C-alpha positions in Angstrom: 0.0 0.0 0.0 2.9 2.4 0.6 3.6 2.8 -3.1 -0.1 3.5 -3.7 0.0 6.8 -1.8 3.5 8.0 -2.5 2.8 11.7 -1.9 6.4 12.5 -2.8 5.6 11.5 -6.4 3.0 14.2 -6.6 5.2 16.7 -4.8 8.8 15.9 -5.9 10.3 18.9 -4.2 9.3 20.4 -0.9 9.8 24.1 -1.3 7.8 27.3 -0.4 5.0 28.6 -2.6 5.9 31.0 -5.4 4.5 34.5 -4.9 2.2 34.2 -7.8 -1.4 35.4 -7.1 -2.7 33.5 -10.2 -1.4 30.1 -9.2 -3.9 27.3 -8.7 -5.1 26.7 -5.2 -3.7 23.2 -5.4 -0.3 23.3 -7.0 3.0 21.5 -6.5 4.6 24.9 -5.6 2.2 25.3 -2.7 3.6 25.5 0.8 3.8 22.0 2.3 3.9 21.9 6.1 6.2 19.7 8.2 4.8 16.1 8.6 2.4 15.2 11.4 3.6 12.6 13.9 2.0 9.3 14.4 1.0 10.4 17.9 -0.7 13.5 16.5 -2.7 11.5 14.0 -3.6 8.9 16.7 -4.9 11.7 18.9 -7.0 13.1 16.0 -8.4 9.6 15.4 -9.2 9.2 19.1 -10.9 12.7 19.1 -13.0 11.8 16.1 -13.7 8.2 17.3 -12.7 6.7 13.9 -9.7 5.8 11.8 -8.8 8.1 9.0 -8.7 6.7 5.4 -5.3 5.4 4.3 -4.5 8.1 1.6 -5.4 11.0 3.9 -3.5 9.5 6.9 -0.4 9.0 4.7 -0.8 12.6 3.4 -0.7 13.9 7.0 2.5 11.9 7.7 3.9 13.5 4.5 2.6 17.1 5.2 0.5 18.3 8.1 -1.4 20.8 6.0 -0.8 22.6 2.7 -0.9 26.3 1.9 -1.2 29.3 4.2 -4.3 31.2 2.9 -7.5 30.6 4.8 -9.4 30.2 1.5 -6.8 27.9 -0.2 -5.4 25.3 2.2 -5.6 21.8 3.5 -5.8 21.8 7.3 -3.4 20.4 9.9 -4.5 17.7 12.4 -5.4 20.3 15.1 -7.9 22.0 12.8 -9.7 19.0 11.3 -13.2 18.2 12.5 -16.7 17.3 11.4 -18.3 19.9 9.3 -21.2 20.2 11.7 -18.8 21.2 14.5 -16.3 23.3 12.6 -18.7 25.2 10.3 -22.3 24.5 11.4 -23.9 27.1 9.0 -22.3 25.4 6.0 -23.3 21.9 7.3 -26.9 23.1 7.8 -27.2 24.9 4.4 -25.9 21.9 2.4 -27.7 19.2 4.3 -31.2 20.9 4.2 -33.3 19.3 1.5 -34.7 21.7 -1.0 -38.5 21.5 -1.5 -38.1 20.6 -5.2 -35.3 18.0 -4.5 -35.0 14.7 -2.9 -31.6 14.4 -1.3 -31.6 10.6 -1.5 -30.0 10.0 -4.8 -30.3 6.4 -6.1 -27.1 4.4 -6.2 -27.0 4.2 -10.0 -26.7 8.0 -10.1 -24.7 8.5 -6.9 -21.9 6.1 -7.6 -20.8 7.7 -10.8 -17.4 9.3 -10.7 -15.3 11.1 -13.3 -16.6 13.2 -16.2 -20.0 11.5 -16.2 -20.7 12.6 -12.7 -23.4 15.2 -12.1 -22.4 17.4 -9.1 -26.0 17.7 -8.0 -26.1 13.9 -7.5 -24.8 14.1 -3.9 -26.5 13.0 -0.7 -27.2 15.9 1.5 -27.9 13.6 4.4 -24.1 12.8 4.5 -22.9 16.4 4.8 -23.0 17.0 8.5 -20.9 13.8 9.2 -18.2 14.7 6.7 -14.8 15.8 7.9 -13.7 19.3 6.9 -10.1 18.9 5.8 -9.5 22.0 3.7 -10.7 25.1 1.9 -10.0 26.3 -1.6 -11.5 29.0 -3.7 -15.1 29.3 -2.4 -15.5 25.7 -1.5 -14.5 23.1 1.1 -12.7 19.8 0.9 -14.5 17.1 2.8 -14.1 13.4 3.5 -17.3 11.3 3.7 -17.1 8.4 6.1 -20.5 7.0 4.8 -18.9 5.8 1.5 -15.9 3.6 1.9 -13.9 1.4 -0.5 -12.9 -2.2 0.5 -9.4 -0.7 1.1 -10.8 1.7 3.7 -10.7 4.9 1.5 -13.5 7.4 2.2 -15.2 9.3 -0.6 -13.7 12.8 -0.9 -15.7 15.9 -1.9 -15.0 19.3 -3.2 -18.2 21.1 -2.3 -18.8 24.6 -3.7 -21.8 26.8 -4.3 -21.0 27.3 -8.0 -21.1 23.5 -8.5 -24.6 23.3 -7.1 -23.4 20.2 -5.3 -20.1 18.3 -4.9 -17.4 17.0 -7.2 -16.9 13.6 -5.6 -13.9 11.2 -5.8 -13.4 7.7 -4.5 -10.5 8.9 -2.3 -8.6 11.9 -1.0 -5.6 10.8 -3.2 -7.8 10.9 -6.3 -9.2 14.3 -5.4 -5.7 15.9 -4.9 -4.3 14.2 -8.0 -7.2 15.6 -10.1 -6.8 19.1 -8.7 -3.0 19.0 -9.3 -3.6 17.9 -12.9 -6.3 20.5 -13.6 -4.2 23.3 -11.9 -1.0 22.5 -13.7 
């Protein structure tokens, strides 16, 4: 599994961010923080009452956060929490069903990833339980413990108002790799 989430392959050099205001929020030149310790991650997992997904756990061991701007960053272990606790208004606004919508999306629409995915095909009932792990642009980066792969990966979301829903990925690794490719 260690080769599967080799963060050093996505970030070959650890160096500070360039002072370019037009750079992508997720970019290999972003400011990687020093790694979290195993003890720090264990305390986070104890606080949350659950084990983190493998790719996210390995990211924290590689870099305990990413970026410095409040609107474009991945959080360190001390800042991570359930969306309902960290940002209750966002959790409430995204988890409230709209009168014209039914939040429960059938599996055949929900479990579509990639280009065919419709951002509105998310399950609002999952929102308050998601972990808030970062911000970029005008959206949030969330990990959804309700949808797990056999390997223990959690579904990862980029949730933003302009998407009218979430761009969902099967793992944190896939979300970050996608954002790096699209920002490059």
